[in-house]
N, C-alpha and C positions, 0 to 999 in steps of 0.2 A: 764402351760403357755398357753394363748389363741391362737387359730389358727391364721394364718397370716391374713386371710381374717377379722376375728372378730377385731383383733388388729388395721387393717387398719382402719376399720369403726369407732372404739373406738378414735383413733387418729384424724380422720377426724372430728368427732362430736365435740371433746374437742377444736380442733383448730377453728372450725366454731363458736363455743360459744364464745372463747376469741376474735377472729377477729370481731365478730358482736357486742360485748359489750365493749370492752377495747380499749382506745386510747393510752395506755402506749406501746412505742415502744419496751422497754426492756422486757416487759412481752410477748408481741406478739413474738418477735424475740426469746426469750428464750424458749417459748413453742413450736414454730415451730422446733427449733433445736433439742430439746428433743423428739419431736415426730417423725421427720425424722430419727433420729438415732434409736429410738425404733423399727420403721417399718423395716428399713434396717437390723437391727441385728437379725430379725426372720429368715433371710436366713443364719445366722451363724456369730459368733463374729469375725471369721478370715475375712469374707467379709468386715464387718464394719472396721476392722483394716487396710485394704487395701484402703478402701475409706477414711479414716481419714488420713492415711499417705499421700496419693495422694493429699488431700486437703491441709495439711500443707506444702508439698513440692512445690505446685503450688503458695501457698500463699506467700512464701518466694521468689520463682522465680519472682512472680509479683513484689515484692518490689525492687528486683534487676533491673528488666527491667524499672521500673518506675524511678528509679534513673539514669539508664544508658541504654537507649534504642538503643542498638546496635544489629547488626546482630549476633554477637557471642553469646550475652546473649539470644537472641531468639532462635538461633540454639540450645543452650545448653537445654533450656526449652522444646522445642519441641522434642529433641532427647530423653530426660528423659521421657517425656510422651509416646513416641513410644515404649521405652524399657519396661515400666510398662504394656502397653497394649499388646505388643508382648509376654512378659512372661507369662501372664495369658491366653491370647486368642489364640495366634497362636503356641507358643512353645509347649504345651501339645500334639496337635495333630501331630506336626512335629517330636517330640521326640520319638514316637512310631517306627518310621523307621530310627532312627539316630543309627549309629554303636557304638557310645560311651556310654557305660554302665552308666557312670556318669550323662549323660544327660538325660537318659530314666527316671530318677526319675520324671523329669518335666511332664511326661505323666499323673501323678496322681493329678496334680494341679487342683483344682475346679476353674471354671469360676466365678469370682464375677459378680453378676447380674448388668446389666447396665453399665458395665465397658466401653463399647464402646461409650455410650451416655455421661457420665459424664467426660470421658477423652476428648472428643471433646469439651465439655463446657470449660474445663479447657485450652484447647489449644487456643479456640477463645479468651479467657481472656488475654493470653500472646500476641497473634497477635494485639489485640485492644490496649494494653499497648505499644506495638512496634510502632504502628501508632499514639501514643501520645494522645490517647483518656483519658479525665480525669475521671480515676476510682481509688477510694481510699477506697475500702471495709475494714472493720474490720474483724478480723479472725471469729468471729461469722456470719457475713453476708456472708462471702465467704463460709463458711460451710454449710450454709442454701442453698445457690445457687448450690453448689455440691450435696447436698443430699435432696433437696426438694422432699418430698414424692410422690406428684402426678405424677411427671415425671422421677424420679430417675431411674426406672427399664427400661423403653423403650420410653423415650422422651414424648413430642417433644424436641428437642435439643434447650435449651434457650441460651441466651447471656446476660452477666452481665450488659451491658448498659441499657437493657430494664427491668432487674429485680431489680437492686439495688434501684432505686427510689421507687419501690413498697415495698421493705423490710423496707424502711425508712419512709415510710408513716404512719400517725397516724390516718387515716380516717377509721371509722368503716364500715364493709361490709354492703351494702345496701340490703334490702330484695328482690328487684327485681333481683339483682345479684345472690342471693342464689336461687331464683326461676329458673332463667336461667340455672344455674350450675347443679341444680338436674335434670332438664329436659335433659341436655346434658348427665349426668351420666346414666339415665334411658335408653336414646337412645343407649348409648354404650353397655350397658348390653344386650339389644335387639339384637344388631347388632353381638355381639360375639356369641349369641346363633344361629343366622343364619349361622355363620361361622362354628360353631361346627355341625350344621345339615348337611352343605355341606360336611364337613369332615368326618363324620360318616355315612352319607346317612340316609334315611328314615328306611330302614332295616339295622340291624346290619351288619357290614362289607360290606356295599354296597355303600360307598361314595368316595369322591376325594382321601382320604388316601389309602384305599385298592386298588383303581384303579391304583395308581402309585406303590404301594408296591407289587402288585402281580407279579410273573414272568410269563409273558405270551406274546403273539404276539398281538400287537394292530393293528387295523385298522385305516385308516386315520381319520375317523369320531371319533374314540375313542380318538386319539391324541388331535384333536381340542377340543372335550368335556372336557378332563382333563385339557388342557390348559386354556381354558375360565373358567372352574369351579374353578381351583386353583387361578386364577386371582381374581375372586369374593370372594373365600374363604379367601385369603390373605387380600383383601380389607375390608371385613366386620370384620375380626379379628383385623387388625392393626387400622383401622379407628374407630372401636368400642372402642378399649383400648384407643386410643387417646381422643375420646369423653369423656370417664371416666376421663382421666387425666386433660384435659382441663376443663371439668365441676367441677371437684374437686377443682382445683385451682380457677376457677371463684367464686365458692360459698365462697371460703375463702377471696374473694376480689382481686385475682392476675389475670393478663392476661398473658398467654404464647402463644407462636406461634401456629397457625394453622398447621395442617399436611396434610390435604386433602381437595380438593375443586373440587369435580365432576370430578375426573380424566377419567372417561369413557365417557365424552363428548369432550374430546381433538380431534382436528382435525389435529394435527401434533405431531411428537415426542417431539418438543420443548416445545409446550403447555402442553403435558402430564407431562414433568418433572418440570413444574411450579404448577403442581396440585397433584402430588404424592409424599409422604414423603418430604413434602415441607421443613421442618425445616433443614432436612439433606441435600436435594438437594440445598438449597440456601447456606448452610455452605460450601459444596464442591465448588460452584461457587465462593463465596467471598474468600475462603481461599487457595484454589487450583487452580481452572481454571484461574481466573482473574490475580493472581500473576504470573503464568506461561505465560499467554497470552501476557503480556505486555513486556516480555523479548525480543521479536522480532516482527517486523511489518509485515512479510510476512503472506499471507493467509494460506499457507501449515502449518506453525508453530501453528496458532491459531487452525487449525483443528486438528493437532496431540495433542495440549494441551487439546482440548475437549476429545479426546479418552483417554489420560492419566488420566484425571480427572474421567471419567466414569470407567476406569479399577480399580482406587483406591475406587471408589463407591462400586464396585462389591467386592473387596477384603476387605472392610470395613466389610461386612457381615460374611464372612468366607474365609480364605486363601486356597481356593482350586481352581483347574483349571476350574471348572464348573462356579463358581461366578466370576472369572476373565473373562472368555468367555462371560458371561452374561452381564458384564460392558462393555467389548469391543464392543459386539453387539450393545448395545444401543448407545455407542460412534460413531460407524459407522452409525446408523440411524440418529443421531443428525447431523453428517457432511453431510450424503446424503441430509438432509432437507436443509441445508445451501446452498449446491451446487445448488439444485433445485431453492432456492430463489434468488441465484446469476444469474442463467440462466434467470429467470423470469425478473430480472431487466435489464439485458444486452439486451435481446430482446424485452423488453417493453411490456411483455405478461402478462395481467391481466384476469385471468379466470373468475374472479367475483365470485358471490355466485351461486345460482342456482343448477345445478347438481354436480358442482365440490365440494361443501362443504360436501354432504354425501359421495361421492367418497373418499374424503380425510379422513373423519372420518373413513370410513370402512377400508381403507388401514392402518391407524394408529392403529386401534383396533386389526386387523390381525397380524401386526408386533410386537405390544407390547406383545399380548398374546402368539405369537410364541416363544418370549423370555422367557417365564415362564418355557418352558421345561428345559432349562439350570438351572434355579433357583430351581426347585423342584426335578429333576431327582436324584435318589439315587447314580448313578454312570455314568461315561462317557459313558460306553457300553449301559446302558439304554438309555441315552439322544440320542445316535447315532441310536438306533433302532426306537426310537420315531419320530426323525427327518426324517429318511428314510421312515417311514410309512406315515408321513404328506405330503410328496412331491411325493409319489408314487401312481399314479392314480388307479393302480390294487388293493391296499388295501382297497379301499373304498366300495368294494362289501360286506364286512364282518365287524362284530364288535363284540367285547367280553364283553363290558360293559352292564349293565342292562338297560332296558327301563325306569326303575325308576329313575336311575341317570340322564339320559337324560332329562327326564321330571322335575326333581328337578332343574338342572341347568337352563333349559329354564324358569321355572316359577319364580325363584328368579330374574334372569335377566330381566325379563319382568315386574315383580313387581317393581324392583328398577327404571327402566325406566318409569313407571307410576308415581312413587313418585317424580321423577326429574321433570316430566312435571307439576305436581301440586305444585311444591315448591314455586312458586311465590304466589300462592293463600295461602299456609300455611304461608308464611312469612307475608302477609297482616293480617292474623288472628293473628298471634303472636304480631304484632304491636298493634292491637285492645286491645289484653289482657293486654299488658303492660301499656297501658293508662287507664285501668279500674282494677287496680290490686285488688281493693277491692272485685272483683267478685271471684278471684281466690286464694286470700292470704290464707284463712282457708285450702285450699287443700295442700299448701306447706308443712304443718306439717304432713299431712296424707301421702304424698309423701315420707317424710323422714322415717316414719315407714315402708312403703311398700318397700322402697329402702333397708333399713337394712335388712328386711327379705328376699328380693329377692336375693340381693347379697350374703348373707350368703348361701342361697340354692343352688345358682349357681356358687358360688365361683367366681363371677365376678371380684372381687377385688384381687384375688390370680393370681399372674403372672405365676404360674405353668401352668395354662390352657391357656396360651398366647403364640402364635406360634413364635412371634418375640423376645421372651425372649432368644431363642438359638442363637441370633446374637448379 
């Protein structure tokens, strides 16, 4: 059997050939479905059985809700999806500490990859049907939606109203779309290599991972270096994987949601959450926060709904107190920002731009990166020690991390800042290239070859190397 990475590339290239040459909807959908299931089955036939079972269950639930869009039907559908998600994602960890021996067998259940993502896609379909959106997918179309191989492992979280017209299109993939998609894939592979460098360090065992895993006393500067470094590591890893997923879909002629939009330029917590993990953030907004917020008109309730939504956001990653606290922490940040905005309107205070903008940006980055301690710490005790070190002035006189790691984090942060400042120029150059594609068209085929070799070597298409697969 070929390796997962090699099979992914094979399925991608075959799908690319069919989407670029064929106008037959049946052939395109059939090839996509077979390819999607082939890629997912490399992780185990049991995983594929769970995905296929969830697909059939939600397809039938959708038919029920479409005929009778009642709260009861929606509640049953959402409850069944939560049971499936909880059984495979949350029960195994909880079963270890349960006193009932019959339930401890659940501790050995393997987590189907991407279950959090494709379960949320299924629930959004049920929500949209309840809101009486006109959705009538065939079973094959819905199966492709649930198992679409570029995004099935770790998103972006898609929605059927956006994907269904694309699955039904008979348009061939355009050459410029293939070129843009391959460029994004190559960018994603590079970003994931940067994330791996941050995690492992220049010297073996001298990176962010070992900095968190070692049992030692951290100085204040160590904590901030690890927090900022982990934020960069997670960004380059997850944004890189998202680039690969979005680029693969784009090369096949499909548009899937963006996941990141320069989150480290955010000047408020609210802006940050419109730029970080956007597909999931908007899902939580549309299907959790807004339905809760409209239940009552009071300001305090809307603020509470915001905290509840962010707590669920944290628990989505993993049902541990650290992730719940991380979600609650960001909920409090968002509420605090709302209160500040309310006070500004009440007292007609407009600080303008000038010095206020960089100060607001600095405060946002400090607050956001401080929260990564909850997200990454191996235990509550470790998080406590790191939090205490970060707020204790006396700890800043010493540090235990190597100077190499400090230099690496600074160099990558500085380099990324330079790239952001040059982004407008690069965008103009990209526009010029697209208007003169005869100049770069021969290079597309060279990029395909290099991409195959590079992704095979780095295993960039293998989700085993991806941090977010744990969620």
